Every structure is written in C-alpha cells, then in structure tokens.
N, C-alpha and C positions, 0 to 999 in steps of 0.2 A: 604893618602892623598889628590891623587885627588878626593875621593868621597865627602870627605871635603871640599876641592873650590867647589863643582860643586855644593851641598848643602846649600853650603853662599851662592853660586851666586843666587838658586832658590830660597833661602830666602827671600835676598834683593829686586829684583828684584818684584818677587810673595807677598813680604808689600809693598813696593810703589806702584802697581795697585789697592790692596787691596784699602789704600788710597785715592788714585782716585777715583776711583769706588763708595766708601763710600760717599766721598764731592760730587759725585754725583749726588745720592738719598737720597741725604743731602737735597737737594731741592724739594723734592715728598712727600718721608714719615719721618718721624719723626724718631730719633736716636734710641730710643726703640724702636719701631717697627723693624726695621735694624736689629736690633740687633738682635732681636728675630726669624726672618725669615733667618738669618743665619744659626742660630745653627739648625732652625727649620728642612730646608731642608739637616744639612748634619747628622740628628738624623734617623729620616727616614732611612737611608743604617747602619746606628751606633749603633741601640740599638738591631737590629735583632744579625750586625754581633759577638756582644757582648756576646747576651745571646748562641750563636748557638759557637762561639769558643775559648767562654773564660769565661764560666758560675762555674769554678772553683776559677777566681782571688780571692782574701785573702782580710776580713775585713779590715785589717790595707790598703793596697794598698785600696780599696775604702774611707777609710778615711781622707789621706791624696789625694784624686783625689776630695772628696764632697766638703773638705775648697779650695781646688784651683780650683775647676770648679765658686768658690761663686767670688773669687778674679777678677778671667778671664772674668768674665762676666759683674760686676760693668767695666773692665779697660776697656772692649770694647765699653762698654755703651758713657764711659764717654770723648771715642775719637770720636765717631763717632759724636756724640755731639758739640769735640770740632771742627771740620773738618766741622759743618752743618756754622759758627760763621765766623770760622776764615781762615786766608790763610796756604794754606801744604806750601807754600814756610819756613813757619813762626814756625807754626806749629810743624814741623817734623826733625828739629836739637834740636829743645826743649829736644825733646827726653834724648837731652845730658848728661842733668844733674839727668837721671835716675844713674848718677854714685855720684853725691852728694848729692844725697837722701839715696843710699847705704852706705856714709860713717857716715852721719849723723844716722843711724838708728846704725851702725854699735861702731859707739864713746856710744852714748843712750843706744844700749841695755846689751851688752856685750863689751863695755867698751876699746875696740881696739883705740889702741891709731894712729891714722894714719899718710902714711910713711913720712918725709918731700917730696921728690916727688911728694905726695899727693891733697900740697898746691899747687903746679905750676898747676897740673894737673886741680885744681878747676879755679886758676885763668886764664889758657888758655881756658876754659869752660864761663865764664865769659866775655873774652876780645875778644872772637868771639862770644858770644850772641850781645855786643855793637852795631859787624857790621851788625847785622840784625836786632834789633830790634828798632834802630835808620833808620829802611826806615820807624816805623812805630809813629802817629801821636803823641804815647805817650812819642816817644823814649823811652831810659833805662834809665826807672825811677817804681819808688815802684806804679805810679798808671798805669799801662803796669800792672802790678799784680793782678788790680780789672780788670781786663778784663772777662766775659766768657768762652771767649774761653783758655786762657791762663790756669786758675782757672781748666775749665773739661781738659786741658791735663797735666797738671803737675800730678790733680787729679790721673789719665791715669794711667803717666810715675810707679805714685806711688803701686797701686794698679797690672802691669804688673808687674813687678820689685817681690813684691812678691810670684805672680801669678810664676816666674821661679823658685820657690824654689821649691815650690809644685812641680811642673810636674818634676824638677830635681830629686823629694825621691820616685814619684811614677817610674819613670824611672830603674831606681837603685832597686826599688822590682817589677819590673816588667817586660815589654822590650815598646819598642816607641810605637808596634803600640793599646797595651792595652789602655798606657796613652794616649796613641791619640782619642783616644773610648771612653775613660771616659770620656777626657775631653769635648768631644764633647756632651757628656750625662748628666750630670749637670750643664754644659755651659748652654745648653737650657731649664731645669728645673729650674734657676736659671734668667733665662731673662727671664722667662712667668712668672714668682713670683714676680721679677723687674718690667715688665710690668704691670698686672696688680695692684702692688700698688700704680700705676702713672694712674691709672684708662686706662690706653691705649689701644686700639683696637687692636687683637692679628691678626685679615686677616681682608682686608675691602678688600673682595672678585673681582669686577669687576676690578678695580687697583690694585690688586698682580697676575690677571690672565693677566694683561697689562703689567706687569715689571718683569714676570718671569723670561726673559732671563737674564738680569745683573742681578738679584738674585743667580739665579744657576752661574753664572761668578762666583762673590760672595764669593761664600761658596766654589768653584772650587778654587778662587785664595788664600780663609782660609785653606784650607786641603792641599793645594803645601807647605802654609807657614808656618799652624802648625805640619803638616811634619817631613820639612822639618828642620826645631828650634830641631823638637825633637831627630832627626837623630844627630844630631850636636851636643847638648846635652848631648847626651851615649859617643862621643867619645872624646869628651874634657870638658877642665871646663866651667864652666856654669860664669864665670869670666872672660874666654877667650871671650866665643861665643858673652857672652852681645857687645864686645868689635866689636867683627865683625863686628857685628849689625847693629851696627852706621852709618855705610855704606850706607843703606839705604836713612840716614836724607841726605845727599847729591843727591842722585836721586828724594829725595820728590823736593826738591830748581828744579832742573830743570824739573818734572812737570809740578811740581805748574806753574809757567813765562812758562810754552812750549802748557798746555790744561787749565789753567783759565786764564790768559793772566797777570800773580801779574808782579810785575817793580823789580827794584833792581837787575836784576839775579847774574850778578856779585860779585856786595858786602855779598850777601846770598850765592852765594858759599864760598868768604874766609872767612867767619863767620861757615860756617857749614863746616871744616875743618879742621880750627884752636879748634874747640869745640872737632869733632873725634879725632884730636891730645891729645889736653886734657881727653877725653872719655878714651883712651889706658894707656894714664900714670896714673892716678886711676888705673885703675882696674889692672893696672899692680904692682903694687907698697901695694896691702894691706897687 
C-alpha cells in the first residue's frame, strides 16, 4: 500500500512539473518538435536496453505496444499544443472530462448503461467546469469549445484515455519495464512520423544545444511520470488509477497561478476539486 501511495505522489508531482515545463518550452519550440525531442532522448537509452534485456518479447505484446504508441504520441503532441495556446490552470482540470469520454465510449461501443450515480458525476464535472470556465472571456458556453487550446486538450485526453487501455494490456502480457521501453520506442517512431508529416524540423542544432538542459529535465520527468503510471497500473485497476491521477489537476491550477501568473486561483481550485469528486464518482460506479 505504501508503495502505491509513494508512486501516486511521484506520478502526480512529475505530471504537473512536466506540464509546467512543456508550457515553458512551447514559447521557443513547436509542440511537435518538443514531443519528438522528449521521445528521442528517452529512446537513446530505451532502444539498447530493450534489445539487450528483452529480445524475445512476444509479437502480441509488440502489436499492442505499437497501437498504444500511436495514440500516446498523438495525445502528447496535442497536450503540448494545448499548453502552448492556453492556461495551465484551465487546461489541467479539463482532464476530468476523460471520465465523461470513457462513459460515452462505453455507451456507444459496448452498450454500457450508466449507473445513476454516474449522472451525478457528470453534473459535478460540469458544475466544476462552470467555476473554471467562468474565469475566461467566453464563460461556460459553446464558443469556449471552439478555442484552439480547448479543442487540443480534449483531443489529448481522448487519445491518452485510449492509450491507457493499451498500456494496461501490455503490462498484463509482459511487465512494467518492458511496457515502458516499448512505449518510448513506438512513441519515438510515431512522434517522428507526425513531425515529418507536418514538415517540421527534428533538430535546430544551435537552439537544441542551448536548450539541452530543460529537455533533459523534461525527459526525466516523463520517465518518472510514465514508469510510476505503469507501476500503479500493475498494482490496482485502471479505473482506480485514473481517478487518483486526477489529483494532479489541483496542483496544475496552483502551478499555473504561481509560475505563469494565471488569475482566479480560489475559483479554479474550487472548480477543480468539484471536478475531481465527479470523476471519482463516475469511475467507481461504472
């Protein structure tokens, strides 16, 4: 139990630190470039480690990792893009919408009938959203969801929710280290493909040399965040893990206020707490 608590604290703090650093780097680098460089630095160590220690990984494991890597690279790219254009203290709490997305996919794909308490959870997430979105010029309205940062954040959480399913499957087929190494390798491959499709440069040598320290820090935070995520996925059900991860939304609000001078701290904190409660209700009543 203590190991799960420690891993959860690591995951929450690393995720919030990661988002903060990604937002800072987005002022200098394109989101796709930042996404690729993160995977690239991790792949330098992960590819040799995988080839040396896990050469006999099953084909099924690799296929699941391949698909998960695709959704992971997309989700991370859209998350960085959202942070480039929006406020951390607004985009962080939106992650609670992941529970609603999962509920909708359950109804559409497997005809899953929502528990009555799930309706209460949706209401609380929307109510919490009102507090947070009321701090924007659009308010809680349809026009808000036309904003680039909001659209990118919703896409990011959708892809990351799908990715979580594949990560859990890979862990069940192998172990947390194999899952992490394959996550890095396929994330690296797909982030490079996405970069080239959009005709972005992989490296701008002088600039990258200048920024190597923050990118190393970024990669370290990604390692801590993803490895602790895998550890938690191995120990407890995915739904319970995802609900625990929502606690980072509250920390994101505080960091957005403290580091980027984003306003309305109290209102956003109240909204975030309400949204976290709503998420927990939905996840534990599915």
